[in-house]
C-alpha distance (Angstrom), angle and dihedral (degrees) to the residues before:
residue distance angle dihedral
M1 . . .
G2 3.81 . .
I3 3.78 116.5 .
E4 3.77 136.0 -171.4
I5 3.80 123.7 -154.0
E6 3.79 108.2 -173.1
R7 3.79 138.4 169.5
K8 3.84 124.2 -159.1
F9 3.78 129.8 -153.8
L10 3.77 140.9 -179.9
I11 3.78 110.0 -127.7
D12 3.77 145.5 -165.7
F13 3.80 97.2 -116.2
N14 3.82 91.9 -169.2
K15 3.83 91.0 68.0
I16 3.81 93.3 62.2
K17 3.78 113.5 92.3
D18 3.82 108.9 175.9
F19 3.79 137.2 18.4
D20 3.78 132.0 -155.4
D21 3.81 92.6 -141.7
K22 3.81 142.5 -9.1
Y23 3.81 132.0 -160.8
Y24 3.79 143.1 159.9
I25 3.82 122.2 -108.3
K26 3.78 129.8 -162.6
Q27 3.79 115.5 -177.5
G28 3.77 138.2 171.2
Y29 3.76 135.9 -174.0
I30 3.80 123.3 -119.6
L31 3.82 90.3 -179.8
N32 3.80 122.7 15.0
S33 3.80 116.3 176.7
K34 3.79 135.3 134.3
E35 3.80 90.7 -104.2
K36 3.81 99.5 46.2
V37 3.77 144.5 2.4
V38 3.80 129.6 -156.0
R39 3.79 110.9 -166.3
V40 3.79 135.8 179.2
R41 3.80 117.2 -154.0
V42 3.80 131.1 -169.1
T43 3.81 118.9 -167.1
D44 3.79 131.8 175.6
N45 3.79 92.3 -83.3
K46 3.84 111.0 5.6
C47 3.80 139.9 41.8
F48 3.79 129.8 -152.0
L49 3.77 143.3 -170.5
T50 3.82 109.3 -149.7
I51 3.78 130.6 -171.1
K52 3.81 118.5 -165.7
G53 3.79 129.9 -176.9
Q54 3.78 130.0 -150.0
N55 3.80 119.6 -61.7
I56 3.78 119.9 -108.6
G57 3.79 101.7 -170.4
M58 3.81 106.1 -47.1
T59 3.82 92.6 -27.3
R60 3.78 129.7 89.7
P61 3.79 137.6 157.2
E62 3.80 113.5 -97.5
F63 3.79 132.7 -177.9
E64 3.81 120.2 -177.9
Y65 3.80 129.0 -175.6
E66 3.78 129.7 -175.2
I67 3.82 110.6 -127.2
P68 3.82 134.7 -175.4
R69 3.82 115.5 -83.6
Y70 3.81 94.8 -122.9
E71 3.83 90.2 55.2
A72 3.82 92.8 46.8
E73 3.81 92.1 49.2
Q74 3.80 91.1 47.1
M75 3.83 90.4 51.6
L76 3.81 91.0 49.0
D77 3.80 90.8 49.9
T78 3.81 98.7 44.2
M79 3.81 108.4 24.6
C80 3.80 106.5 32.3
S81 3.80 118.2 72.7
D82 3.80 93.9 -176.7
V83 3.79 128.2 38.2
L84 3.79 130.0 -161.8
E85 3.81 120.1 -151.0
K86 3.78 129.0 -165.6
T87 3.77 145.7 149.3
R88 3.79 114.2 -119.3
Y89 3.78 122.0 -151.5
I90 3.81 119.4 -165.1
F91 3.78 116.2 -146.8
S92 3.83 125.8 176.9
I93 3.79 118.5 -158.3
F94 3.82 134.7 150.4
C95 3.85 90.4 6.4
D96 3.82 90.6 -60.0
V97 3.81 127.6 111.5
W98 3.81 113.1 -136.5
E99 3.81 123.4 -161.9
I100 3.79 111.5 -155.3
D101 3.80 114.7 -164.6
E102 3.80 120.9 -158.7
F103 3.79 105.1 -167.5
H104 3.80 126.1 -143.2
G105 3.81 135.8 -162.0
D106 3.81 114.9 20.0
N107 3.82 89.4 -0.9
K108 3.81 95.7 51.9
G109 3.79 112.2 141.8
L110 3.79 95.1 34.7
I111 3.79 117.4 112.2
V112 3.80 119.0 178.6
A113 3.81 129.8 179.1
E114 3.79 119.6 -149.0
V115 3.77 129.9 -171.6
E116 3.79 127.6 -174.4
V117 3.79 112.8 -138.5
P118 3.83 130.4 -165.9
S119 3.83 94.2 -125.0
E120 3.80 139.2 5.2
D121 3.82 90.7 -110.5
Y122 3.82 93.7 49.8
N123 3.82 110.9 139.4
L124 3.80 99.0 -122.0
T125 3.80 118.0 -166.3
L126 3.79 107.4 -141.9
P127 3.80 119.5 -139.9
K128 3.83 118.3 -126.7
W129 3.82 91.1 -106.8
I130 3.82 94.4 66.7
V131 3.82 112.2 111.8
E132 3.81 103.6 175.2
E133 3.78 140.8 -16.2
V134 3.82 114.9 -114.8
T135 3.81 99.4 171.3
N136 3.80 93.2 126.1
D137 3.81 96.3 41.2
T138 3.80 103.2 96.3
K139 3.82 94.7 -163.7
Y140 3.83 86.9 76.9
Y141 3.82 93.2 57.6
N142 3.81 111.6 110.4
N143 3.81 92.8 -127.5
N144 3.82 89.9 54.3
L145 3.82 92.8 47.1
I146 3.82 86.1 63.5
K147 3.82 91.0 56.8
N148 3.81 98.3 35.2
P149 3.83 109.2 22.8
Y150 3.78 123.0 -155.7
K151 3.82 91.9 -112.1
D152 3.82 88.7 67.8
W153 3.81 96.2 55.7
R154 3.82 109.5 16.5
N155 3.82 94.9 100.2
N156 3.82 89.5 56.7
D157 3.82 94.0 47.8
T158 3.79 113.7 92.2
R159 3.82 91.5 -175.6
R160 3.80 96.8 67.7
S161 3.78 123.8 155.9
R162 3.75 113.1 -104.2
């Protein structure tokens, strides 16, 4: 079984100087429940169908399959009522690969860094641009940002990305 162990952080985006890569992501949810998520994602050069199970701590089952662009776009158009858009920046530091998501649309202003780790007790070295860990705060999960976008709660959040 495929698994994902991921940590999420709010960051100070202004402290990051260079990136290894950058690309645009458009994703929608075919199924979006607490127990499971089925997502279709279109990037600049690849498309994926992803199935994720329920989190237990930082760990959850994940299965991801590359699919043809025309199928991904058709799924987005016909099966996904809401779509999330973001720019992803890839940043490697301390032997870890960080994915920094700058959200657009109703989630504009939110910037979240994610890093996949090999185990929940992995000794992660945090870069200087980390502000706060939000791994256990479900409102920062992409599938929840579809239902409850950042624009609806950002003014009440004192832990905002900078």
